[in-house]
N, C-alpha and C positions, 0 to 999 in steps of 0.2 A: 642561432642558425638562420642564415639568410635565405630569403625567398629567391626565386629565379629573377624577379624584377630587381631586387636589391643587389643581387650579385652582378647582373648586367650593368646596373647604374654605377657600381663601384669600378667597373672596367672602362667606362667611357672616357674619363680624363686621360688615361694611359693610351687608349686607342687613338684619340684625337692627337695627342702629342707625337706618337709614333708616325702617324700619317702626315702630319705637318712636316716633320723632319724628312720623311721619305720623299715627299713632293718637292721639297727644297733641294735635296741632294740629287734627285734623278729626274727632275722636271723635263729635261731635254733628251732623255734617253728614248730611243725608238723601240717600241714593243713589237710591232708587226708591220709588214707591208701588204698591200692589197693588189692582187692582179685583176685584170679585166674579167677573167674567168670567174673569180670569186665574187666580184661585184654583180655579175649576171647569175651567179649560182647560189644565191641565198646567203652570201657572206660566210659560207662554211669555212671554218678554220681560221678566220680572221680574229686575232687577239685584240680586242678593243673594249673590254670591260673587266671589272674586278668582281670576283665572288670568293669570299673566304669561307663560306659554310661547307662547300664540298668541291672536289675536282673529279674529273673522270680521266683516269690514266689508261692509255690504249692497251697496256699489258697487265693492268691490275684491276681495272673497273672502278666502281664508285669508291671514293675515299672521303669520309666525313671527318672534317677537322683533323686530318692527318692519320686517321684510322681506317684501313681498308675494311670494307663492309663484312668480309668473312672472318676478320680477326676479332671475334667476340661480339660484334654488334648485332648479329642475327638473333642472339639470345636476349637482347635488350627489348624492353617495351617501348612503344612510341613516345611516351612521356619522357623517358630517359634520352631518346634520340633528339627530341625537341630541345631539351636542356643543352645537350651537346652542340646542336646546331647554333644555338644562340650565344652561349658563353665559352664554348671550346673545351669543356671537360664534362665528364659524366657525373651525375649526381649520386650522392649516397642514399641510403634507404629512407632516411627522414626527409631529405629534400624531395625525393620522388613522391612521398606521401603528401607533402605540402602542395606540390603541383597538382596532384590528383584531387585534393580537396578544393583547390582553386578552380579547377575545371568543373567539379561537381557543383560548386556554388554559383557558377555562371551558366550552367547547362540548359536551363529551362528555355524553351522556344516560345516566343510570344504567339498568342492565339491568332493574330492577324496574318502571320506567315502561313499557317494551315488554311486559313480562309482563302488566301490568294491561290495556294496550290490546288485546293479542291475546286476552285472556280475555273481552272485552266481546262482546255479540252482533254477529254479522258485518254486520248491516245498521244498526248504530248510526249516528246522525247525526255527521258529522265534527266539528261544534262541540261536541257532548257528549263526544266523544273528546278533543278539545283541552283543554277545561275540566277534564276528569277527570285528564288527564296533569299539568296544572299543580297541581291539588290534591294529587295523589300526590307531586309533587316538593316540596311544602311540607315534607316530612320534612327537607329540606336547609336550612330557613330559619335563617339566622344571627341575624336580628333576634329571632325567638322565643327562641332559646337565650340570647342576650345579655340580653334583657329578664327572662327567668326567673332568670338569675344575679344581675341587678341592674345597671342602667346609668343614668347621669344623663340627664335629659330633653334636655339640650343636645347629647347625643351620639347621640340616636336616629337621626339621619340617616345615620350611618356604616354600621351594619349593614343599614339599608334600602337604601343605595346598593349594598352588596355583594349583597344578595338580588336587587335589580333587574338588576344587570349579569349575575349568574349566570343569571337567568331569560331576559333578552334574548339572551344568548349561546346558550342552548339552544333557544329558541323556533323558529328555522327548522328545526332538526333534528327537533324534536317534531312540528311542523306537517307537514313533508315525510313523516315516518314515519306520521302519521295517514293521509295520502293513500295511501301505498303499502300499508299494512295494510288500510285500508277498501276499496280498489278492486282488491285482488289484484295489485298491481304488483311484489311481491317484498319482500325484507327492507329495513329502513331503510338508507340510504346514509350512511356516516360523513362528518362535517364535514371539508372539505379545508382544512387550516390555511394553505394558500398562497393561498386565495381570499378575497375580501371577503364581508361578511355577506349582501348581496343575491344575489351570484353563487352563494354556497353554497346558498341556499334553492332557486334555480333548478336547480342541479346535483343536489341531494338529492331533488328531485321525480322525477328520472329521465327527463324528457322529452327527445326528440332536440332538439339545439340546435347544429347544425353552424356556423351563422353567428355565434352568440353574441348574437343579437338578443333571445332570450327572457331572457337574463341582464340585458340592458339594460332590458327592459320590467319585470322584477322589481325592479330598483333604483329605477326611476321609480315603480312602484306603491307600494313601501314608503315612498318619500319623500312622495308626494302624500297618503297616508292617515294620516300620522304623528300628527296632532293636529288638533283643531277646537274650540278653547277649552274651557271647563270645564263647560258646562251640558248637553252632549249626554248621552244615557242612559248610555253606557259610561263616559265620563270622570267623570260625576257619581256614578255608582254606585261606581266604584273609589275616588273621593275620600271618599265617605261611609263605606265599609267601612274604609278605611285610617285615617280619623279616629278610629276606635275602637281604634287601635293593633293592628288585625289586620295581619299581615305581608303583604308584597307578593304572595305566592302566593294568599292568600285574596282580596286586593283585586282583583288583575288577573283572576282567575277570575270573580269576581262581576261585574266590568265587562264581561267578554266574554259572560257569560250574558245581559246586556242587549243586547249587540251581535248576539246570535243572533236577536233578535226581528224579525219581518217589517217593522216600521216603522222599523228602524234599519239593520241590516247586510245584509239580504237584497235590497236594492233593485237591485243591479247584475244579479242573475240574473233579476229580474222584467223589467228593461229588455231583457236579451238575449232572453228568451222572446218579448217583443213584436216585436223585430226579426226573429227567426226565423219568427214567424207571418207577417210580411209577405213574407219570402223564400219561404216555402212557398206562400203564396197566389198570388204572381205569378211563381213559378218563377225567382226571381232578383230583381234590383233592379227596382222598378216605375218607371213614368214619373212625372214630377212631378205630373200630374193624377191618376193612380191613387193616389199616396201621399196627396195632399191629400184625396181622396174617402174613402180608408180612415180618415184621421184624423177627418174629419167624422162618418163612420159610428160610429167608436169613441166620440166625444164625445156624439153624439146618443143612443147606447145607455146613457148614464149612466156610462160608464167614463172613465178618465183616460189620458193619454199618459205611460207610465212614464218617469221620468228627467227630466221637465220640471216646473219649479217647485221652490222651496226655501223652508224656513221663515224664513230670514234673508236670503238673497241676492236682489238685484234686478238682477242682471246675469248673463251667462253665467259659470258656475263656472270660474274659471281652471284648476282641475284638469282639467275636461273639455277645455279648450283644449289643455292639455299632452298629454293622451292623443290628442286629434285630430291634433296636430302629429306625434306619434310614428307614428300610423297613416298619415298622408299621406306620411311619409318612407319607411316600411318595408313597408307592405302596402296601397297605395292602390287596387289592383284586387281586393282580397278582397271577395267579394259581400256579406258580412255587414257589414264596415266601410263599404262604399259606401252601404249603406242607412242606417247610423248618420249618415254625413255628409249624406245627402239629408234626413234628418229634421231635422238641425240647420239646414240651409239653408231649409227650406220650412215646417216645422211651427210655429215661433214665430208666423208670420203668421196661421195658422189659429187658434191659441190666442188671439191678440189679437182677431181677428174674432169668435170665439166669446164672448169677453168675461168669462170666469169665472176665468181664471188670473191671480193677482197677479203672478207672475213667469213669463212664457212662455219662459224661457231654460233651457238644459240644466244639470243638476247633474252632479257627477262620475260618477254611476252610469250616465249615459246612454251612455257610450262604453267604459268599462273592460272590460266583459264581452266585447265583440266582439274585443278584442285578445287576451285570454286564450284565447278560442275559436279564434282564428286559429293560435295556437302549440300547439294540441293539448290544452290544459287545458279539457276540455269537460264535466266532472262538476259541474253547477251547485251542488249542495249544499255543495261544498267552497269556493266562492268567499269565503264569509264568514271562513273560516280565514285566507285571505290578508290580508284586511282586519284581522283580529285581530293578526297578527304585527306589522303596521305600527302600529296604534293603541296597542299596548302601549308603544311609545316615549313617546307623549304621557302615558299614564297613569303610567308609571314616573318620568318627569322631574318631573311635578307632585307625585308622592308624596314624592320626595326633598326637593324644595323645601319642601313643607309640614311635613315633619318637622324640617327645619333651622330654620325660623322659628317652630316651635311652634304651628302652627295647631290650634285646639281641636277637640273632637268636634263633628260636625255635629248640630244639634238644633233645627230650625225648629219654631215653634209652630203647631199646627193648631187650627182652630175647628170647631164643629159646624154643620150646616145650620140648626139651630134658632137658633144664635148669629147667623148671617147674617140670618135673617128678622127678628130682634129688634133688631139693632145696625147693619146695613149701610144 
């Protein structure tokens, strides 16, 4: 039985040969054109990079290695998803156990990481603490040491793989430790080598979970946020930094610095704030008419309905549907979740009537916060850390693949406003 690393290594010659043929046959083919509006508009929609781990289809949502997220993947654990991201197929039971043991063997967090986190200001933002911990952990980088000693370009992927797996194994412990240190919950809880990756994260947070439902939610959360093709801020930033042969600790930390931005990773807490405002205003779940009027008042005031609309999707985000299904099964009477479900049922019609929303359907952030809140994780600034642990799987798998196929340094050409005036 092959390990994940052995299976990926066996695929590399074929991948390299396929890409060599593809580049030769289609080298002069045009993928995309760029308008002036796109150049000034954040490059949205410009096809200019390759990402094979996942794509986002406007009508289907997240598709991981050809499998839509709702077609069985919501039942998979994060370890299975990481295997799928990297090698393109799902592991069998023995392969999952092998990867889980590999994580467990690498999961111990060095004491100096805790020393640094405990020395930070007591009210530091959790994302600043997480990113700092990852940078401190860069001391352990195998890629940097191997590169300094001298290593062939075709072998870059090997130490990058080791760095990525070491980082992923430690991330739940670091992230849970950030929570406990930042919010005065006590000392970090050690990794339980008998538990899976997602269950460990839930346990190390230290929240009461007598039913085990929170562990199930954490596995689902980590699966749903794992990847979202290559052009989003966090993935693109990590890709760019890694393309300079910065090791995975530098690259993942950089990507997560992007995830910390209000326009990227903070959306779920903004959605939850909106739901809680409704709950406070109506002393619980409102009536259908009250909710619709509240939505109209919000839109007429020039505000948006958080969690509705997506830059790519033109359908309900399948990840939202997965969270909603979880809530309907486990906490249908929770007042916060009930409001989330009411918004889903009634607000898209208001947005259509209002006429300005290109996509009046929910994205993943519309529902995830309410479930975290139900199970006692109510410190809003921490939510992006959860997102980060999951998204690191996508960043790391893309990084390993890019080093294996020799993807060059990212260096797009920029032009000046004066050039646009004269030439466009």
